[in-house]
MIZA-270274 format. One record per residue (C-alpha): residue in three letters; x, y, z; residue number from 1. Coordinates in Angstrom, 3 decimals. Layout:
BEGIN
   aa        px        py        pz    i
  ala         X         Y         Z  NUM
...
end
This chain:
BEGIN
   aa        px        py        pz    i
  val   -42.338   -73.912    10.054    1
  asp   -44.123   -77.113     9.137    2
  thr   -45.421   -78.035     5.685    3
  val   -48.897   -78.933     6.973    4
  ser   -49.441   -75.422     8.370    5
  val   -48.009   -73.742     5.270    6
  asp   -50.252   -75.798     2.967    7
  tyr   -53.301   -75.204     5.172    8
  ile   -52.775   -71.435     5.117    9
  leu   -52.020   -71.292     1.375   10
  asp   -55.199   -73.261     0.633   11
  arg   -57.283   -70.799     2.683   12
  leu   -55.631   -67.435     2.059   13
  ser   -57.579   -64.245     2.568   14
  glu   -58.939   -62.636    -0.573   15
  lys   -56.520   -59.694    -0.210   16
  asn   -53.526   -62.063     0.065   17
  ile   -54.693   -63.899    -3.052   18
  gln   -54.984   -60.625    -4.983   19
  glu   -51.532   -59.540    -3.781   20
  leu   -49.824   -62.827    -4.674   21
  glu   -51.491   -63.003    -8.078   22
  ile   -50.094   -59.556    -8.896   23
  ile   -46.597   -60.620    -7.808   24
  tyr   -46.439   -64.204    -9.082   25
  gly   -49.383   -64.732   -11.412   26
  gly   -52.140   -67.305   -11.124   27
  asp   -50.024   -70.254   -10.008   28
  phe   -48.531   -68.557    -6.969   29
  lys   -49.136   -71.287    -4.365   30
  asn   -46.290   -73.573    -5.384   31
  ile   -43.858   -70.677    -5.765   32
  val   -44.727   -69.193    -2.367   33
  arg   -44.696   -72.623    -0.700   34
  cys   -41.189   -73.309    -2.009   35
  glu   -39.953   -69.859    -0.991   36
  ile   -41.245   -70.294     2.562   37
  leu   -40.080   -73.872     3.048   38
  ser   -36.675   -73.411     1.430   39
  ser   -35.879   -70.052     2.989   40
  val   -32.536   -69.765     4.715   41
  cys   -34.454   -67.882     7.372   42
  ser   -37.167   -70.453     8.033   43
  ser   -36.242   -70.196    11.708   44
  asn   -37.344   -66.557    11.472   45
  met   -40.888   -67.533    10.637   46
  asn   -43.830   -67.948    12.897   47
  val   -47.103   -69.817    12.405   48
  val   -50.000   -68.149    14.212   49
  lys   -52.599   -70.627    15.473   50
  leu   -55.988   -70.526    17.146   51
  asp   -56.487   -72.185    20.540   52
  asp   -57.585   -75.378    18.769   53
  asn   -54.217   -75.424    16.926   54
  thr   -55.687   -74.344    13.572   55
  pro   -53.093   -72.304    11.640   56
  val   -54.424   -68.907    10.576   57
  ala   -51.299   -66.992     9.553   58
  ile   -47.613   -67.214     8.850   59
  thr   -45.219   -64.348     9.243   60
  gly   -41.508   -64.028     8.947   61
  leu   -38.429   -62.310     7.650   62
  leu   -36.861   -62.994     4.286   63
  pro   -33.302   -61.744     3.754   64
  ile   -32.782   -59.133     1.057   65
  asn   -29.105   -58.421     1.756   66
  asp   -26.808   -58.098     4.780   67
  asp   -28.527   -54.912     5.928   68
  thr   -32.163   -55.540     5.004   69
  ala   -34.859   -58.163     5.527   70
  ala   -38.436   -58.152     4.261   71
  leu   -41.345   -58.853     6.580   72
  phe   -44.147   -60.939     5.114   73
  phe   -47.567   -61.860     6.474   74
  leu   -49.965   -64.353     4.908   75
  his   -53.259   -65.152     6.596   76
  thr   -56.617   -66.827     6.298   77
  glu   -59.950   -65.103     6.963   78
  asp   -60.006   -66.983    10.303   79
  leu   -57.312   -64.642    11.623   80
  gln   -60.225   -62.482    12.767   81
  leu   -61.086   -65.209    15.301   82
  leu   -57.950   -64.395    17.306   83
  pro   -58.334   -61.846    20.091   84
  lys   -56.857   -58.719    18.459   85
  leu   -55.083   -57.369    21.513   86
  gln   -53.428   -60.726    22.199   87
  phe   -52.307   -61.006    18.574   88
  ile   -50.881   -57.469    18.523   89
  lys   -48.997   -57.995    21.812   90
  lys   -47.461   -61.243    20.536   91
  ser   -46.557   -59.592    17.234   92
  ile   -44.829   -56.699    18.979   93
  lys   -42.933   -59.145    21.209   94
  lys   -41.807   -61.160    18.163   95
  met   -40.703   -58.022    16.317   96
  lys   -38.747   -56.878    19.383   97
  lys   -36.984   -60.253    19.465   98
  trp   -36.125   -60.038    15.758   99
  arg   -34.793   -56.503    16.231  100
  glu   -32.565   -57.692    19.088  101
  leu   -31.270   -60.637    17.046  102
  tyr   -30.665   -58.797    13.783  103
  asn   -29.140   -55.411    13.258  104
  gln   -31.065   -54.846    10.056  105
  thr   -33.577   -52.532     8.499  106
  phe   -36.890   -54.310     7.974  107
  ile   -39.098   -53.446     5.017  108
  ala   -42.611   -54.452     4.066  109
  ser   -44.258   -54.102     0.668  110
  ile   -48.014   -54.407     1.152  111
  tyr   -50.843   -54.577    -1.349  112
  lys   -52.706   -51.269    -1.088  113
  glu   -56.080   -52.993    -0.522  114
  asn   -54.744   -55.089     2.376  115
  thr   -55.663   -52.482     4.983  116
  ser   -55.592   -54.863     7.959  117
  val   -51.929   -55.730     7.261  118
  ile   -51.117   -52.051     6.734  119
  lys   -52.564   -51.328    10.201  120
  trp   -50.650   -54.293    11.667  121
  val   -47.222   -53.168    10.391  122
  ser   -47.947   -49.639    11.593  123
  leu   -48.634   -50.993    15.088  124
  leu   -45.309   -52.837    14.900  125
  gly   -43.526   -49.526    14.385  126
  phe   -43.098   -49.531    10.611  127
  lys   -43.283   -46.132     8.914  128
  arg   -44.630   -45.464     5.448  129
  ile   -41.961   -44.484     2.948  130
  thr   -42.675   -42.764    -0.318  131
  asp   -40.713   -45.077    -2.596  132
  asp   -43.554   -47.403    -3.588  133
  ile   -42.508   -50.179    -5.962  134
  thr   -45.714   -49.944    -8.000  135
  pro   -49.034   -48.146    -7.608  136
  asp   -50.520   -51.390    -6.203  137
  phe   -48.108   -51.654    -3.256  138
  lys   -47.244   -49.426    -0.312  139
  met   -43.747   -49.542     1.174  140
  phe   -43.011   -49.488     4.895  141
  glu   -39.726   -49.481     6.780  142
  leu   -38.522   -50.170    10.304  143
  thr   -34.986   -48.858    10.617  144
  lys   -32.197   -50.260    12.776  145
end
């Protein structure tokens, strides 16, 4: 994961991502999120999604929670919609399959309730809704080992 792509995406986040991150981190979330992504021990488990012209439109990855669990995250710009959906979904499923083969972990995802496109995406990846929501603003999903 390169700093240029991370900064580009953070400067152009979708409105739903902004709302989500402001709830979690407050108004000055960009520096916190940037540091978390760039300093993550799992930075090799992150993927920058780019358009054909090499413009970064999303970053996704796994952040370790403990030995048995990792959290999936997905940050994107509004330009993500410029990617062919079927191509994006196929690549996402392939990446998730690779992560599942590499790591014998349960994957979780906590998603802002208004971020319906990401909710659909994790569902297509095989995540199932669980009832233990952290707060009323977030829905919890799980992909078991």
